[in-house]
C-alpha positions in Angstrom: -58.0 -39.3 18.2 -59.7 -42.4 17.2 -61.0 -41.2 14.0 -57.7 -40.4 13.1 -56.0 -43.8 13.9 -58.5 -45.1 11.9 -57.7 -42.9 9.4 -54.0 -43.7 9.5 -55.1 -47.7 9.1 -57.2 -47.0 6.1 -54.6 -45.2 4.2 -51.3 -46.7 5.6 -50.2 -43.1 5.9 -49.1 -42.9 9.4 -49.8 -39.6 11.9 -48.5 -37.8 14.4 -50.8 -36.0 16.3 -49.9 -33.0 18.6 -52.2 -31.4 21.0 -51.9 -27.8 21.7 -53.6 -24.8 22.3 -54.9 -22.6 18.8 -52.4 -20.1 18.4 -49.5 -22.3 17.9 -51.7 -24.9 16.6 -51.9 -21.9 13.7 -48.2 -21.1 14.1 -46.9 -24.3 13.6 -49.1 -25.2 10.7 -48.0 -21.7 9.3 -44.5 -22.0 10.0 -44.3 -25.8 8.2 -43.6 -27.6 11.6 -47.2 -29.9 11.3 -49.1 -30.6 8.0 -53.3 -30.9 8.8 -55.3 -28.6 11.9 -58.9 -30.1 12.6 -61.8 -28.6 14.0 -60.9 -25.5 12.8 -63.2 -22.9 11.7 -63.6 -20.8 8.3 -63.2 -17.2 8.4 -62.6 -14.6 5.9 -59.0 -13.7 7.3 -58.0 -17.3 7.8 -58.6 -18.0 4.1 -55.5 -16.0 3.4 -53.5 -18.9 4.9 -55.5 -22.1 4.5 -57.5 -24.3 2.2 -60.4 -25.6 3.9 -62.1 -29.1 3.8 -65.9 -29.2 3.6 -67.4 -28.4 6.7 -68.4 -31.8 8.9 -69.6 -30.3 12.0 -71.6 -27.5 13.4 -71.0 -25.7 16.7 -72.7 -22.0 18.1 -70.4 -19.5 19.9 -71.0 -17.5 22.6 -70.6 -14.4 24.6 -70.6 -14.9 28.6 -70.7 -12.1 30.7 -69.8 -12.1 34.6 -73.3 -11.9 36.6 -72.3 -8.8 38.3 -73.5 -6.9 34.9 -76.4 -7.2 32.5 -77.7 -5.8 29.6 -75.2 -7.7 27.0 -77.6 -8.6 24.8 -76.0 -8.4 21.5 -72.4 -7.1 19.8 -73.1 -3.4 20.0 -73.1 -3.7 23.9 -69.7 -5.0 24.0 -68.1 -1.4 23.3 -66.3 -0.6 25.8 -65.5 -3.4 27.5 -62.5 -5.8 27.3 -63.6 -9.0 25.7 -61.4 -12.0 27.0 -60.7 -14.4 23.9 -58.3 -17.2 23.4 -55.4 -16.6 21.4 -56.2 -18.2 17.8 -59.7 -18.0 18.2 -62.4 -17.4 15.3 -64.5 -15.3 17.1 -61.6 -12.3 16.8 -61.8 -12.4 13.5 -65.5 -12.4 14.1 -65.7 -9.5 17.1 -62.7 -7.3 15.1 -65.1 -7.3 12.1 -67.9 -5.9 14.3 -65.5 -3.0 15.4 -64.8 -4.7 18.8 -60.6 -4.2 19.4 -61.0 -4.2 22.7 -59.6 -7.6 23.3 -57.5 -9.4 25.7 -55.8 -12.8 25.0 -55.3 -15.9 26.9 -53.0 -19.0 26.0 -56.2 -21.6 26.6 -59.7 -21.7 28.0 -58.7 -22.4 31.3 -57.2 -18.9 31.9 -59.3 -17.6 29.7 -62.4 -18.8 32.6 -59.8 -17.9 35.7 -59.5 -14.4 34.3 -63.5 -14.3 34.0 -63.4 -15.8 37.7 -61.3 -13.2 39.0 -63.5 -10.6 37.5 -60.4 -9.1 35.2 -62.4 -9.4 32.7 -66.6 -9.1 32.9 -67.2 -10.5 29.0 -65.7 -13.4 27.1 -66.2 -15.4 23.9 -66.3 -18.7 24.1 -67.3 -22.4 21.8 -70.3 -23.1 23.7 -70.1 -26.7 24.2 -66.7 -27.0 26.2 -68.0 -23.7 27.6 -70.6 -25.6 29.3 -67.9 -28.6 30.2 -66.2 -25.8 32.0 -68.0 -24.1 34.0 -69.7 -27.3 35.0 -66.1 -28.5 35.6 -65.6 -25.5 37.7 -68.9 -25.1 39.4 -69.0 -21.6 37.9 -72.8 -21.3 36.2 -73.8 -19.0 38.8 -70.8 -16.7 38.0 -70.2 -16.8 34.5 -73.8 -17.1 32.6 -74.0 -17.1 28.5 -75.3 -13.5 27.3 -76.0 -14.5 24.0 -75.4 -16.3 20.8 -72.4 -14.7 18.8 -72.3 -16.9 15.3 -72.6 -20.6 14.9 -69.1 -21.8 13.5 -68.8 -25.0 11.2 -66.0 -27.4 11.4 -63.6 -27.7 9.0 -59.8 -29.8 7.9 -57.4 -27.4 7.0 -53.8 -27.4 5.3 -51.0 -24.7 4.3 -52.6 -22.9 1.5 -50.8 -23.9 -1.7 -51.0 -28.0 0.1 -54.4 -28.9 -1.7 -52.9 -32.3 -2.7 -52.1 -32.9 0.8 -56.1 -31.7 1.6 -57.2 -34.2 -1.0 -55.4 -37.0 0.6 -56.9 -36.3 4.0 -60.3 -36.4 2.7 -60.2 -39.2 0.4 -58.8 -41.7 3.5 -61.8 -39.8 5.5 -64.1 -41.3 3.0 -62.9 -44.3 3.4 -64.5 -44.5 7.1 -67.8 -46.2 6.7 -71.0 -45.2 8.8 -71.0 -47.8 11.0 -67.1 -47.3 12.0 -68.2 -43.5 12.7 -71.1 -45.3 14.9 -68.7 -47.3 17.1 -66.2 -44.1 17.4 -69.7 -42.2 18.7 -70.6 -45.1 20.7 -67.7 -44.9 22.7 -67.5 -41.3 23.4 -70.8 -40.6 23.8 -72.5 -43.6 25.0 -76.0 -45.9 23.4 -79.5 -43.6 23.9 -81.4 -45.2 27.4 -84.1 -47.2 27.1 -86.2 -45.8 29.5 -89.0 -48.8 29.6 -87.8 -50.6 32.8 -87.5 -48.0 35.0 -91.2 -46.9 34.0 -92.7 -47.8 37.3 -89.9 -46.1 39.2 -90.9 -42.7 37.5 -94.4 -43.3 38.4 -93.9 -43.3 42.5 -91.2 -40.1 41.8 -94.4 -38.6 40.3 -96.5 -39.1 42.9 -94.3 -38.2 45.5 -93.6 -34.8 43.6 -97.9 -34.2 43.5 -98.1 -35.2 47.3 -95.2 -32.4 47.7 -96.7 -29.8 45.6 -98.7 -28.4 49.3 -95.3 -27.6 50.3 -94.1 -26.1 47.6 -96.7 -23.8 47.1 -96.4 -22.6 51.0 -92.5 -22.2 50.2 -93.6 -19.9 46.6 -95.8 -17.7 49.2 -93.0 -16.6 51.2 -90.7 -16.3 48.5 -93.0 -13.8 47.0 -93.1 -11.8 49.6 -88.9 -12.0 49.4 -88.7 -10.8 46.1 -91.4 -8.1 46.3 -89.0 -6.6 48.9 -86.3 -6.8 46.9 -88.2 -5.6 43.8 -88.7 -2.4 45.5 -85.0 -1.9 46.4 -83.8 -2.6 43.0 -86.3 0.3 42.0 -85.1 2.6 44.2 -81.6 1.5 43.1 -82.7 2.3 39.4 -83.9 5.4 40.4 -80.4 6.6 41.6 -78.6 5.7 38.4 -81.1 7.0 36.1 -80.5 10.4 38.0 -76.7 9.7 38.1 -77.2 8.7 34.3 -79.0 12.2 33.5 -76.2 13.8 35.2 -73.7 12.1 32.9 -75.3 12.8 29.9 -75.6 17.3 31.0 -71.7 17.0 31.7 -71.0 15.2 28.2 -73.1 17.8 26.5 -71.3 20.9 28.4 -67.9 19.3 27.9 -68.7 19.1 23.8 -69.9 22.2 23.9 -67.1 23.6 25.0 -64.8 21.0 22.7 -66.8 23.2 19.9 -66.0 26.1 21.1 -62.6 25.4 21.0 -60.5 25.1 17.5 -58.8 22.0 18.4 -59.4 18.2 17.7 -59.2 15.9 21.1 -58.3 12.0 20.5 -58.1 9.4 23.0 -55.7 6.9 22.2 -54.2 3.7 24.1 -50.8 3.0 24.5 -50.5 0.7 21.0 -51.6 4.5 19.4 -55.2 3.5 18.7 -58.1 5.6 18.5 -60.4 4.8 21.4 -62.4 8.2 20.8 -62.3 11.1 18.5 -64.0 14.6 19.5 -63.9 17.2 16.7 -66.4 20.0 14.5 -67.6 18.4 11.1 -65.9 21.2 10.3 -62.4 20.6 11.4 -59.8 18.8 9.4 -60.0 15.0 10.5 -57.4 12.7 7.9 -60.6 10.1 7.7 -64.3 10.2 8.8 -64.6 10.7 12.8 -66.9 6.9 12.6 -64.0 5.2 10.7 -61.2 6.2 13.1 -62.7 4.7 15.9 -60.5 1.0 16.9 -58.1 1.8 14.3 -54.1 2.5 15.0 -52.5 5.5 13.7 -50.1 3.5 11.5 -52.8 2.4 9.6 -54.5 6.2 8.8 -51.4 8.6 9.2 -48.4 8.8 6.8 -45.5 7.1 8.7 -43.6 9.9 10.3 -46.8 11.6 11.9 -47.7 7.8 13.1 -43.9 7.7 14.3 -44.5 11.5 15.8 -47.2 10.4 17.4 -46.2 6.7 19.0 -43.7 8.7 20.6 -45.7 11.4 21.8 -47.6 8.6 23.5 -44.7 6.8 24.8 -43.4 9.9 26.5 -47.0 11.0 28.2 -47.5 7.7 29.5 -43.6 7.6 30.8 -43.4 11.2 32.2 -47.3 12.3 32.2 -47.6 14.8 29.2 -45.8 15.6 26.1 -46.1 19.4 24.8 -45.4 21.1 21.4 -44.4 17.7 18.7 -45.3 18.9 15.3 -46.7 16.5 12.6 -46.9 17.4 9.0 -49.0 15.8 6.5 -51.9 16.7 3.2 -55.2 16.6 3.7 -57.3 16.4 0.8 -54.5 17.3 -1.6 -53.4 20.4 0.7 -50.2 20.4 3.4 -51.4 21.1 6.8 -49.2 21.4 10.3 -50.9 20.4 13.7 -49.2 20.6 17.0 -49.7 17.9 19.3 -50.2 18.2 23.6 -50.4 14.6 24.7 -51.7 14.1 28.4 -51.7 11.1 30.4 -55.4 9.9 31.2 -56.1 7.0 34.2 -55.9 4.0 32.8 -59.3 2.1 32.2 -59.6 -1.6 33.3 -55.5 -1.1 34.4 -54.9 0.0 30.0 -53.3 2.7 29.9 -54.8 5.6 27.8 -54.1 9.5 26.9 -55.6 12.5 25.6 -53.8 13.8 22.5 -55.2 17.6 21.7 -54.5 18.5 18.4 -54.3 22.6 16.5 -54.1 23.1 12.9 -51.1 25.4 12.6 -50.6 25.7 9.1 -51.9 29.5 8.8 -48.7 30.0 11.5 -46.7 28.2 9.9 -47.0 29.9 6.4 -46.4 33.0 8.2 -43.0 31.8 10.0 -42.1 30.3 6.6 -43.2 33.6 4.4 -41.5 35.9 7.2 -38.2 33.1 7.4 -38.4 33.3 2.7 -38.4 37.2 3.4 -35.3 37.1 5.7 -33.4 35.0 3.6 -34.1 36.7 0.7 -32.6 39.9 2.4 -29.6 37.9 3.0 -29.3 36.3 -0.5 -29.2 40.2 -2.0 -25.9 40.9 0.9 -24.7 38.5 0.3 -24.2 38.5 -3.4 -23.7 42.0 -3.0 -20.4 40.6 -0.9 -20.1 38.2 -3.1 -20.0 40.3 -6.2 -17.3 42.4 -4.5 -15.1 39.1 -3.7 -15.6 38.7 -7.2 -13.8 41.9 -8.3 -11.2 41.3 -5.5 -9.9 37.6 -6.4 -6.3 37.7 -7.6 -7.5 35.3 -10.1 -9.5 35.5 -13.2 -12.7 35.0 -12.7 -15.6 34.4 -15.7 -19.0 33.4 -14.3 -20.4 31.0 -17.5 -24.3 30.3 -17.8 -24.7 27.7 -20.7 -22.6 29.2 -23.7 -22.7 32.6 -22.1 -20.0 34.7 -20.3 -22.4 36.0 -17.8 -19.8 38.3 -15.9 -15.8 38.7 -15.9 -13.8 40.0 -13.0 -11.6 43.0 -12.9 -8.5 40.5 -12.5 -9.8 38.3 -15.3 -9.6 42.1 -17.7 -6.0 43.0 -16.6 -5.0 39.2 -17.1 -6.3 39.3 -21.4 -7.5 42.7 -22.0 -10.8 41.2 -22.6 -13.8 43.4 -21.9 -17.1 41.4 -21.3 -18.4 42.8 -25.2 -15.1 41.4 -27.0 -15.9 38.1 -25.3 -20.1 37.5 -24.8 -20.2 33.4 -25.4 -18.0 30.5 -25.4 -17.6 30.4 -28.9 -16.0 33.8 -28.8 -13.4 33.1 -26.2 -12.4 30.1 -27.9 -12.0 31.8 -30.9 -10.1 34.5 -29.8 -8.0 32.8 -26.6 -6.9 30.1 -29.2 -6.7 31.3 -32.7 -4.4 27.9 -34.1 -7.7 25.6 -34.6 -5.9 22.5 -34.3 -4.6 23.7 -31.0 -8.1 25.1 -30.4 -10.1 21.8 -31.1 -7.6 20.0 -28.6 -8.4 22.5 -25.9 -12.2 22.3 -26.1 -12.2 18.7 -26.4 -10.5 18.4 -23.0 -12.7 21.3 -21.6 -15.8 19.6 -22.6 -14.1 16.2 -21.3 -13.8 17.9 -18.0 -16.8 19.0 -17.1 -18.8 16.2 -17.8 -16.4 14.7 -15.2 -17.5 17.5 -13.0 -21.0 17.1 -13.5 -20.4 13.3 -12.4 -18.3 13.8 -9.7 -18.8 16.7 -6.9 -18.8 19.4 -9.5 -14.8 20.2 -9.2 -13.3 21.1 -12.7 -9.8 19.8 -12.7 -7.2 22.7 -13.4 -5.0 22.0 -16.4 -2.6 24.4 -18.3 -3.4 26.0 -21.6 -1.3 28.4 -23.8 -3.8 31.6 -24.0 -3.6 34.6 -26.2 -4.3 38.0 -25.2 -6.3 40.9 -26.7 -2.8 42.6 -27.5 -1.5 39.3 -29.5 0.8 38.0 -25.8 0.6 34.3 -25.1 0.2 33.7 -21.5 0.9 29.8 -19.7 -2.5 29.7 -17.6 -3.7 26.9 -15.6 -7.8 27.0 -15.9 -9.9 24.7 -13.6 -13.5 25.4 -12.6 -16.6 24.7 -10.1 -19.9 24.0 -11.7 -22.5 25.5 -9.9 -26.5 24.6 -10.0 -27.5 27.0 -12.5 -23.6 28.0 -14.2 -20.2 27.8 -13.4 -17.4 29.7 -12.1 -14.2 29.6 -14.1 -10.6 30.4 -12.8 -7.8 31.6 -14.8 -4.3 32.2 -13.0 -1.3 33.4 -14.9 1.4 30.7 -14.3 3.9 32.3 -16.8 6.5 33.8 -14.1 5.9 30.2 -12.8 6.9 28.6 -15.3 9.5 30.4 -16.2 10.8 29.9 -12.8 10.4 26.0 -12.5 12.4 25.4 -15.8 15.4 27.6 -14.1 14.6 25.2 -11.1 14.2 21.8 -13.5 17.4 23.2 -15.2 19.1 23.8 -11.8 17.9 20.2 -10.7 19.0 18.1 -13.8 22.9 19.9 -12.8 22.5 19.0 -9.3 21.4 15.5 -10.5 24.0 15.6 -12.7 26.9 16.4 -10.4 25.4 13.8 -7.7 25.4 11.6 -10.6 29.3 12.3 -10.9 29.7 11.8 -7.4 28.7 8.7 -6.9 30.2 8.0 -10.3 33.6 8.8 -9.2 33.0 7.4 -5.7 32.1 4.1 -7.3 35.2 4.0 -9.8 37.3 5.2 -6.8 36.2 2.3 -4.5 36.9 -0.2 -7.0 40.2 1.2 -8.0 41.5 1.2 -3.9 39.5 -2.1 -2.9 41.2 -3.8 -6.1 44.8 -3.2 -4.8 43.9 -3.1 -1.0 42.8 -6.8 -1.7 46.0 -7.9 -3.3 47.6 -6.0 -0.2 45.5 -7.2 2.7 45.5 -10.8 1.1 49.0 -11.4 0.8 50.1 -9.9 4.6 47.6 -12.3 5.7 49.3 -14.9 4.0 52.6 -14.1 5.1 51.2 -13.8 8.6 50.3 -17.3 8.6 54.1 -18.3 7.8 57.1 -18.8 9.6 58.4 -15.4 10.1 60.9 -13.2 12.7 59.1 -11.0 15.1 60.3 -7.9 13.0 58.8 -9.4 9.6 55.5 -10.0 11.9 56.3 -6.4 13.1 56.3 -5.2 9.5 53.3 -7.4 8.0 51.0 -6.0 10.8 51.9 -2.4 10.1 51.3 -3.1 6.6 47.9 -4.5 7.7 47.0 -1.6 10.0 47.9 0.9 7.0 45.6 -1.2 4.5 42.7 -1.4 7.0 43.0 2.2 8.1 42.9 2.9 4.5 40.3 0.8 3.7 38.0 2.9 7.0 38.5 6.0 5.3 36.9 5.4 1.9 34.3 3.2 3.8 33.5 6.5 5.8 33.4 8.6 2.8 30.9 6.3 1.2 28.9 5.9 4.0 28.5 9.6 4.6 28.0 9.8 0.8 24.8 7.8 1.0 23.3 9.1 4.5 23.3 12.4 2.7 21.9 11.2 -0.6 19.3 9.2 1.2 20.4 5.8 -0.1 21.6 4.4 3.5 19.4 1.1 4.3 19.0 -0.5 7.5 18.4 -4.2 7.7 16.7 -5.9 10.4 17.7 -8.8 12.0 17.7 -10.6 15.4 21.4 -11.0 16.8 23.1 -11.4 20.0 24.2 -8.2 22.2 27.3 -10.4 23.4 28.6 -10.9 20.0 28.4 -7.2 18.7 30.1 -6.0 22.2 32.6 -8.8 22.0 33.6 -8.1 18.1 34.5 -4.5 19.4 36.7 -5.3 22.1 38.5 -7.7 20.0 38.7 -5.7 17.1 40.5 -2.8 19.1 42.0 -5.7 21.5 45.7 -5.6 19.7 45.9 -1.7 19.5 44.9 -1.3 22.9 46.8 -3.7 24.6 50.2 -2.1 22.5 49.0 1.2 24.2 48.8 -0.8 27.5 45.0 -0.3 27.9 43.1 -2.6 29.3 39.6 -2.8 28.1 36.3 -3.9 29.8 32.9 -4.7 28.7 29.2 -3.8 30.7 26.0 -5.8 28.9 24.1 -3.8 31.6 20.1 -4.6 32.3 20.1 -5.0 28.1 18.3 -8.3 26.7 20.8 -10.5 25.6 18.7 -11.3 21.8 18.0 -8.2 20.0 16.8 -7.3 17.4 18.0 -4.6 14.1 20.9 -3.8 12.0 23.9 -5.4 14.0 26.1 -4.2 11.2 25.8 -0.3 11.9 25.4 -0.7 15.5 28.7 -2.3 15.3 30.1 0.3 13.1 29.0 3.4 15.9 30.7 1.3 18.8 33.5 0.4 16.8 34.0 4.2 15.8 33.8 5.2 19.4 36.0 2.9 20.7 38.5 3.5 17.9 38.9 7.2 19.2 38.6 5.8 22.5 42.2 3.9 22.5 43.6 6.8 20.0 43.2 9.5 22.7 43.9 7.6 25.5 47.5 7.5 26.6 46.9 5.7 30.2 44.1 3.5 32.2 40.6 1.7 30.6 38.5 2.0 27.7 34.7 0.4 28.8 32.2 -0.7 26.4 28.9 -0.6 28.1 25.1 -1.1 26.8 22.2 0.5 28.8 18.5 0.2 28.8 16.8 2.8 28.9 13.3 2.3 28.3 11.3 -0.4 27.0 7.8 0.1 25.7 5.2 -2.1 23.5 6.6 -0.1 20.9 10.4 -1.9 21.4 13.0 -0.3 23.5 15.6 2.3 23.7 19.3 0.9 24.1 21.8 3.3 24.2 25.5 2.4 23.5 28.5 4.0 25.4 32.4 4.1 25.4 33.7 6.0 28.1 37.5 6.5 28.1 40.1 8.2 30.6 42.2 10.2 27.9 43.1 13.5 27.0 39.1 14.9 27.4 37.5 17.4 25.5 36.7 21.1 26.2 32.9 22.8 25.9 34.0 24.6 23.1 35.2 21.8 21.1 32.4 19.7 21.6 30.2 22.4 19.8 30.9 20.9 16.5 32.1 17.6 17.0 29.3 15.7 15.0 29.7 17.5 12.0 31.2 16.4 8.9 35.0 16.5 8.4 35.2 18.4 12.0 37.3 17.6 14.5 39.0 19.1 17.7 41.4 21.3 16.6 44.6 21.2 13.6 46.9 19.7 16.3 45.1 17.1 17.2 44.6 15.9 13.4 48.2 16.1 13.0 49.3 14.3 16.0 45.9 11.9 16.0 45.0 11.9 12.1 41.8 11.0 11.0 38.9 12.6 8.3 36.7 13.8 11.0 33.8 12.0 9.4 33.3 9.0 12.2 31.5 10.8 14.9 29.2 12.0 12.2 28.4 9.1 10.5 27.7 7.5 13.9 25.2 10.5 14.8 23.5 10.0 11.4 23.0 6.5 11.8 21.5 6.5 15.3 19.3 9.1 14.2 18.2 6.5 11.3 17.4 4.0 14.6 15.3 6.3 16.1 17.7 7.6 19.1 20.7 10.4 18.8 24.2 10.6 19.6 26.4 13.0 22.3 29.4 13.2 24.7 30.2 13.8 27.8 33.7 14.9 29.1 36.1 16.6 31.3 39.1 17.9 30.2 42.5 15.2 31.7 39.5 13.1 33.1 37.9 11.4 29.4 35.4 11.4 28.1 32.1 9.4 27.2 30.6 9.0 24.0 27.4 7.4 23.6 24.3 6.5 21.0 21.1 5.5 21.6 19.1 3.0 19.0 15.1 1.9 18.6 15.6 -1.7 18.9 13.3 -4.8 19.7 13.7 -8.1 21.6 14.4 -10.8 19.3 13.4 -14.3 19.3 16.9 -16.6 18.5 17.9 -18.4 21.2 21.1 -17.0 22.6 22.9 -20.4 22.7 22.2 -20.8 18.9 23.6 -17.1 18.5 26.8 -17.1 21.0 27.6 -20.8 21.0 31.2 -22.1 21.1 32.1 -23.7 17.3 35.1 -24.9 15.6 36.3 -22.2 13.0 34.5 -21.9 9.7 38.2 -22.7 8.2 38.9 -25.8 10.1 35.3 -26.8 9.4 35.8 -26.2 5.4 39.1 -28.4 5.6 37.1 -31.3 7.8 34.1 -31.7 5.7 34.5 -30.1 2.5 38.3 -30.8 1.3 38.6 -31.8 -2.0 35.3 -30.2 -3.1 35.3 -28.4 -6.5 34.2 -25.0 -6.9 35.2 -22.7 -9.1 36.6 -18.6 -9.3 35.9 -16.2 -11.4 38.2 -13.2 -11.6 40.1 -11.2 -13.8 42.7 -9.8 -12.0 45.5 -11.9 -11.9 47.0 -10.6 -8.4 43.2 -11.0 -7.0 43.1 -14.6 -8.2 46.4 -15.9 -6.6 45.1 -14.2 -3.4 42.1 -16.2 -3.8 43.5 -19.3 -5.0 46.0 -19.3 -2.2 43.1 -18.3 1.0 40.7 -21.3 -0.9 43.0 -24.0 -1.7 44.5 -23.6 2.1 41.1 -25.1 3.1 42.0 -28.6 1.1 39.0 -27.5 -1.2 39.6 -27.9 -5.7 39.7 -24.5 -7.5 38.9 -24.1 -11.3 39.3 -20.5 -12.7 37.6 -18.4 -15.2 39.2 -15.2 -16.5 36.0 -13.7 -17.1 32.3 -14.1 -17.8 32.2 -16.0 -20.7 34.6 -18.7 -19.7 33.0 -19.0 -16.7 29.3 -19.8 -18.6 31.4 -22.7 -20.4 32.9 -24.5 -17.2 29.8 -24.4 -15.5 28.3 -26.1 -18.6 31.2 -28.6 -18.3 31.2 -29.1 -14.2 28.5 -29.4 -12.0 30.6 -27.2 -9.0 29.9 -26.8 -5.5 30.1 -23.4 -5.2 30.9 -20.7 -7.9 32.9 -17.2 -6.5 31.9 -14.1 -9.2 33.7 -10.9 -9.8 31.5 -8.4 -11.1 33.6 -5.7 -13.1 35.4 -8.3 -15.7 35.8 -7.7 -19.4 33.6 -9.3 -22.3 30.9 -10.4 -19.9 30.7 -9.1 -16.4 29.2 -11.2 -13.4 25.9 -10.1 -14.1 25.3 -11.6 -17.2 27.4 -14.4 -16.3 25.1 -15.7 -13.8 21.9 -15.3 -15.4 23.0 -16.8 -18.1 24.2 -20.2 -15.5 20.7 -19.9 -14.2 19.6 -20.5 -17.5 21.7 -23.9 -17.8 20.3 -27.4 -16.5 20.3 -28.7 -13.5 22.5 -25.1 -12.2 19.2 -23.3 -11.1 20.5 -23.7 -7.3 24.2 -24.1 -7.6 25.2 -21.5 -4.5 27.0 -17.9 -6.8 28.3 -16.0 -4.3 29.4 -12.1 -5.7 33.2 -11.7 -4.9 33.4 -7.6 -6.3 35.4 -4.4 -5.1 31.8 -2.9 -5.8 30.9 -2.8 -2.4 27.6 -0.3 -3.4 24.2 -1.5 -1.7 23.1 -1.2 -4.9 25.7 -3.3 -6.0 24.7 -6.1 -4.0 21.0 -6.1 -5.1 21.9 -5.8 -8.6 23.6 -9.2 -7.5 20.7 -10.6 -5.7 18.1 -9.7 -8.3 20.8 -11.1 -11.3 20.4 -14.9 -9.1 23.7 -14.4 -7.2 23.2 -16.3 -3.8 25.1 -14.1 -1.4 27.8 -11.0 -1.5 31.5 -10.6 -0.2 33.0 -6.8 -0.7 36.6 -6.6 -1.2 39.0 -6.5 0.2 38.1 -9.6 1.3 38.1 -10.7 5.4 39.2 -14.3 5.0 37.5 -15.3 7.9 33.9 -13.6 6.5 35.3 -15.8 3.3 35.4 -18.8 5.0 32.4 -18.2 7.2 30.2 -17.6 4.0 31.6 -20.5 2.1 30.9 -23.1 5.1 27.3 -21.6 5.1 26.5 -22.4 2.0 28.8 -25.2 0.8 26.3 -27.0 3.6 23.5 -26.0 2.3 25.3 -27.7 -1.3 23.8 -31.0 -2.2 27.8 -31.7 -3.3 
């Protein structure tokens, strides 16, 4: 420590000293946690990791043994002993280089000497100077003694490999320390030499005393001599017994050697790590390496990886269970493959270390016989399989050809039946191409396509993609063929399927499909036109009826207007039912998914039937049941289904009650199953009548149709909608007592707060009149009557309305005026609403102006076209004034005006 402090002072480089054991010290250097290691011996294995300074001191390293054993006088006498060493010590490399591999590692000298004193080990290696210190300190010099000097090591300073600059810095600093400074350090730690002259007189008196006591020592010596003679006689007797035991052991060893020589097996003794401790084998036996070179080496260093792994598994099982049998390993010896069968047994532990005995028998001849037998069996199986494959080949219902290179090796019977070609007609692929595809241009295309598919198959799973080809038969007939195949190891199988008849059928089906699609298109066009043509005047009828009802009327006038509105709404319901059933059957009905309040649905249905129920003296009640108040699904379709049931209940009930009810049937992670019901006390329905009730255009009977009216679509639509929503529909009824119509739907819990959905608010109409009176909007409508109705509805709220008769006028007006909102018809002369919207969106500062479609084109496709063109919302005609005002209030509140 003082030396390195002096080095720090000389160089000005800070030094941090760490005292630790050798193993950790070397790990720290290798990991870069330390820069220099001092007092290290230089050995060949260490040269791979360190760069060393010149030696600056020499230190003897010795082998020490316990007093209970003798005869340890050289390296060769250490074999068979466990030798204790300090982890990381240089003597490890020296011992292993001399074939001593049974080493026991200890963290430090203290643990090593404690193990020796406890006789856990009998022999150990230690630097001589520290050993003398510890033996003196522990008073163990009588127990543990030096056996022989193993080698003399030299102290070096060392750094990591590649850190030569660091080593040169260290040595340059050490060179700056003068001999006088080193002497001062030496005297500090080892003291000054003693001058004996002042003590000469005392030494003389001591010598005289010793001479005077010589007589006593002599007498003591005579007594000891007699005792030694007695002990010697006892030791000679013990030695004689040991010699007899040694001879018996030698005879037993020779007997065992003779037994081992007589059996055709090899015997190995291994430790738990797979290290060879003993090898017993005849010179003629197959060893992977010379016997003497195996001792001390691990199986991993000698055997191939797979064989070594199997040996380790056998050792582990034998140590755990006592034995392991029947394991086989295979590897090459002298260029020839050999198989060995291993039998392994646990041996009594030596010095608490587990060992195993492993018997290895060369079973190569047996394996070769087994493989020859297996090969013969496989050949027999292959022969039988080939016969079966040939039978299947010929019996296949499609044409098959086995091709090898350019040669067509074989054709099955179906191939010959399809094309008329025999094997002699098309011996090669070139012959096939020429005869099957006589047109050179088409042939070139087919060959190029086929070769490309073959390359793709070779790069993939070998499957040749099937393609359609027009093939000429031997008789000159052209067939439509589907040709593919499978690439095999030594060729390929081509499959040829005649699809001529299938193509004819397919052509007929395509014609039928096109005709059906044309009919459906005509039907859809007719329905769209019919819907538009009915909705346009209906908008005027219902609009005027609404406006007239807002004025002062006599009771008779009010009644007549109500009947006009009811008739118009009935006609509109018929049109909507026809359109809905058409969309459902065409698969074009799309359900929406949004949060809604259950109360809003049930209350709305109740309000819609309230007048007709009141006119007949019926009571309408609502039961919300145990259903969550906020749900997620399609509220429009749920309302439609309930309204169909509720209208029927009022229609077929003369007195009593109509109940609208919701019930929660089940709840799971996937959602809720909710049942919606409408019960009445009406005429009821018999079981026979209920059978076809939910079929389209079906009603109870002709008399009912005449008395009560209806199209017979409402129940069918409700059932199909409920099935689209994951449920079903049905009815429970008794004639004369009433009916309960129900449908179920799979919904989910909603996220909106009910208060936000159902809170009382002022009407949208009054809100517009209060907040947006005087706001200027644009009405784009080509029909003069609908213009008049819309203007009345809009101006009644205080809005300022400009009118455009077509799309061109709308674009022009939007260019000149920044409207708060535009109501846009779709179908107009010169320029329609879609084109006008797209043009307006291109105008500066008009990208976000609300544009709301107000059109008699009421299909979902029409809504999608409007939104895609840039419109903000959609109101179908005939316009419900309440829906109009709600939409206007919503978009005007979002407008920047």
